[in-house]
DSSP file (Angstrom, degrees, kcal/mol; ACC not computed):
  #  RESIDUE AA STRUCTURE BP1 BP2  ACC     N-H-->O    O-->H-N    N-H-->O    O-->H-N    TCO  KAPPA ALPHA  PHI   PSI    X-CA   Y-CA   Z-CA
    1    1 A M     >        0   0    0      0, 0.0     4,-2.1     0, 0.0     5,-0.2   0.000 360.0 360.0 360.0 -42.9   -1.0   54.7  -70.1
    2    2 A L  H  >  +     0   0    0      1,-0.2     4,-3.0     2,-0.2     5,-0.2   0.900 360.0  54.3 -61.3 -40.3    0.7   52.3  -67.6
    3    3 A K  H  > S+     0   0    0      1,-0.2     4,-2.3     2,-0.2    -1,-0.2   0.906 109.5  46.4 -61.6 -41.9    1.0   49.7  -70.3
    4    4 A A  H  > S+     0   0    0      2,-0.2     4,-2.0     1,-0.2    -1,-0.2   0.892 112.8  49.7 -64.8 -39.6    2.9   52.2  -72.5
    5    5 A M  H  X S+     0   0    0     -4,-2.1     4,-2.1     2,-0.2    -2,-0.2   0.895 111.0  50.2 -65.0 -42.2    5.1   53.3  -69.7
    6    6 A A  H  X>S+     0   0    0     -4,-3.0     5,-2.5     1,-0.2     4,-1.0   0.917 109.6  50.8 -64.1 -41.7    5.9   49.7  -68.8
    7    7 A K  H ><5S+     0   0    0     -4,-2.3     3,-0.5     1,-0.2    -1,-0.2   0.911 110.2  48.7 -62.1 -42.2    6.7   48.9  -72.4
    8    8 A D  H 3<5S+     0   0    0     -4,-2.0    -1,-0.2     1,-0.2    -2,-0.2   0.848 109.4  54.3 -67.6 -31.5    9.1   51.9  -72.6
    9    9 A A  H 3<5S-     0   0    0     -4,-2.1    -1,-0.2    -5,-0.1    -2,-0.2   0.650 121.2-106.1 -78.2 -12.6   10.7   50.8  -69.3
   10   10 A G  T <<5 +     0   0    0     -4,-1.0    -3,-0.2    -3,-0.5    -2,-0.1   0.637  59.5 162.2 101.8  16.9   11.4   47.4  -70.6
   11   11 A F      < -     0   0    0     -5,-2.5    -1,-0.2    -6,-0.2     2,-0.2  -0.375  48.7-102.3 -63.4 147.1    8.8   45.2  -68.8
   12   12 A L    >   -     0   0    0      1,-0.1     3,-1.1     4,-0.1    -1,-0.1  -0.523  27.2-128.3 -69.2 140.1    8.1   41.9  -70.3
   13   13 A K  T 3  S+     0   0    0      1,-0.3    -1,-0.1    -2,-0.2    -2,-0.1   0.857 105.5  47.4 -58.8 -41.8    4.9   41.9  -72.2
   14   14 A H  T 3  S+     0   0    0      2,-0.1     2,-0.3    -3,-0.0    -1,-0.3   0.539  88.9 107.0 -78.7 -10.3    3.4   38.8  -70.5
   15   15 A K  S <  S-     0   0    0     -3,-1.1     2,-0.3     1,-0.1    -4,-0.0  -0.541  74.0-120.9 -80.4 135.1    4.2   40.0  -67.0
   16   16 A R        -     0   0    0     -2,-0.3     2,-0.5     1,-0.1    -4,-0.1  -0.558  28.0-139.1 -72.6 133.1    1.4   41.2  -64.7
   17   17 A I        +     0   0    0     -2,-0.3     2,-0.3     4,-0.1    -1,-0.1  -0.839  32.9 157.6-101.2 122.6    2.1   44.8  -63.7
   18   18 A T     >  -     0   0    0     -2,-0.5     4,-2.4     1,-0.1     5,-0.2  -0.873  55.9-101.8-132.5 170.5    1.4   45.9  -60.1
   19   19 A N  H  > S+     0   0    0     -2,-0.3     4,-2.4     1,-0.2     5,-0.2   0.908 123.9  50.8 -57.6 -41.4    2.7   48.6  -57.8
   20   20 A H  H  > S+     0   0    0      1,-0.2     4,-2.8     2,-0.2     5,-0.2   0.935 108.8  49.5 -61.0 -48.0    4.9   46.1  -56.2
   21   21 A S  H  > S+     0   0    0      1,-0.2     4,-2.1     2,-0.2    -1,-0.2   0.870 111.0  49.7 -59.7 -38.0    6.4   44.8  -59.4
   22   22 A V  H  X S+     0   0    0     -4,-2.4     4,-2.5     2,-0.2    -1,-0.2   0.931 113.0  46.8 -66.6 -44.4    7.1   48.3  -60.7
   23   23 A R  H  X S+     0   0    0     -4,-2.4     4,-2.5     1,-0.2    -2,-0.2   0.911 112.9  49.0 -62.3 -41.2    8.8   49.2  -57.4
   24   24 A N  H  X S+     0   0    0     -4,-2.8     4,-2.1     2,-0.2    -1,-0.2   0.873 111.1  50.6 -67.8 -37.2   10.8   46.0  -57.4
   25   25 A F  H  X S+     0   0    0     -4,-2.1     4,-2.2    -5,-0.2    -1,-0.2   0.929 111.1  48.6 -65.1 -46.1   11.9   46.6  -61.0
   26   26 A L  H  X S+     0   0    0     -4,-2.5     4,-2.8     1,-0.2     5,-0.2   0.930 109.8  51.3 -61.3 -45.0   13.0   50.2  -60.2
   27   27 A V  H  X S+     0   0    0     -4,-2.5     4,-2.6     1,-0.2    -1,-0.2   0.906 110.4  49.2 -59.3 -43.5   15.0   49.0  -57.2
   28   28 A K  H  X S+     0   0    0     -4,-2.1     4,-2.5     2,-0.2    -1,-0.2   0.910 111.4  49.2 -62.9 -41.9   16.8   46.4  -59.3
   29   29 A K  H  X S+     0   0    0     -4,-2.2     4,-1.3     2,-0.2    -2,-0.2   0.929 113.6  46.7 -64.2 -45.8   17.6   49.0  -62.0
   30   30 A L  H  <>S+     0   0    0     -4,-2.8     5,-2.5     1,-0.2    -2,-0.2   0.902 112.4  49.2 -61.7 -42.8   19.0   51.4  -59.4
   31   31 A R  H ><5S+     0   0    0     -4,-2.6     3,-1.8     1,-0.2    -2,-0.2   0.917 109.9  50.9 -62.6 -46.3   21.0   48.6  -57.7
   32   32 A N  H 3<5S+     0   0    0     -4,-2.5    -1,-0.2     1,-0.3    -2,-0.2   0.754 107.7  55.3 -65.8 -24.9   22.4   47.6  -61.1
   33   33 A A  T 3<5S-     0   0    0     -4,-1.3    -1,-0.3    -5,-0.2    -2,-0.2   0.263 117.0-115.3 -89.6   8.0   23.3   51.3  -61.7
   34   34 A N  T < 5 +     0   0    0     -3,-1.8    -3,-0.2     1,-0.2    -2,-0.1   0.838  55.4 164.6  57.2  36.6   25.3   51.4  -58.5
   35   35 A I      < -     0   0    0     -5,-2.5    -1,-0.2    -6,-0.1     5,-0.1  -0.728  45.7-106.2 -81.0 131.0   23.0   53.9  -56.8
   36   36 A P    >>  -     0   0    0      0, 0.0     4,-2.3     0, 0.0     3,-0.9  -0.273  24.1-118.9 -58.6 141.5   23.7   53.8  -53.0
   37   37 A P  H 3> S+     0   0    0      0, 0.0     4,-2.6     0, 0.0     5,-0.2   0.804 113.1  57.6 -53.5 -33.2   20.9   52.1  -51.0
   38   38 A T  H 3> S+     0   0    0      2,-0.2     4,-1.6     1,-0.2     5,-0.1   0.877 108.7  45.1 -69.4 -32.3   20.2   55.4  -49.1
   39   39 A E  H <> S+     0   0    0     -3,-0.9     4,-2.4     2,-0.2    -1,-0.2   0.912 112.4  51.9 -74.4 -39.2   19.5   57.2  -52.3
   40   40 A T  H  X S+     0   0    0     -4,-2.3     4,-2.7     1,-0.2     6,-0.3   0.935 108.9  50.8 -59.0 -43.3   17.3   54.2  -53.6
   41   41 A M  H  X>S+     0   0    0     -4,-2.6     4,-1.5     1,-0.2     5,-1.2   0.896 110.0  50.0 -59.7 -40.5   15.4   54.4  -50.3
   42   42 A A  H  <5S+     0   0    0     -4,-1.6    -1,-0.2     1,-0.2    -2,-0.2   0.918 112.4  47.8 -66.1 -41.3   14.8   58.1  -50.7
   43   43 A I  H  <5S+     0   0    0     -4,-2.4    -2,-0.2     1,-0.2    -1,-0.2   0.893 119.1  37.3 -65.2 -43.4   13.6   57.6  -54.3
   44   44 A T  H  <5S-     0   0    0     -4,-2.7    -1,-0.2    -5,-0.2    -2,-0.2   0.564 107.5-118.2 -90.6  -8.8   11.2   54.8  -53.5
   45   45 A G  T  <5 +     0   0    0     -4,-1.5     2,-0.3     1,-0.3    -3,-0.2   0.625  56.6 157.6  82.5  11.2   10.0   56.1  -50.1
   46   46 A Q      < -     0   0    0     -5,-1.2    -1,-0.3    -6,-0.3    -2,-0.1  -0.539  25.3-168.1 -72.0 135.4   11.4   53.1  -48.2
   47   47 A K        +     0   0    0     -2,-0.3     2,-0.4     1,-0.2    -1,-0.1   0.777  66.9  34.4 -95.3 -30.5   11.9   53.9  -44.6
   48   48 A M  S    S-     0   0    0     -7,-0.1     2,-0.2     0, 0.0    -1,-0.2  -0.958  76.5-124.2-126.0 144.4   13.9   51.0  -43.4
   49   49 A S        -     0   0    0     -2,-0.4   -11,-0.0    -3,-0.1    -2,-0.0  -0.595  29.0-114.0 -82.9 148.6   16.5   48.8  -45.1
   50   50 A S              0   0    0     -2,-0.2    -1,-0.1     1,-0.1     0, 0.0  -0.486 360.0 360.0 -76.3 153.1   16.1   45.1  -45.4
   51   51 A P              0   0    0      0, 0.0    -1,-0.1     0, 0.0    -2,-0.0   0.505 360.0 360.0 -70.1 360.0   18.7   42.9  -43.4
């Protein structure tokens, strides 16, 4: 199921999929969509912003 979801989301086929890589992919997509950092943090469950 995760492989199918990754394919639909646009992950590269050869890339290893981990929880971290999925979160990182999502954050990049949200940033590219001009979603404010506070909203991105709420979506991903991040408690503190990086410097």
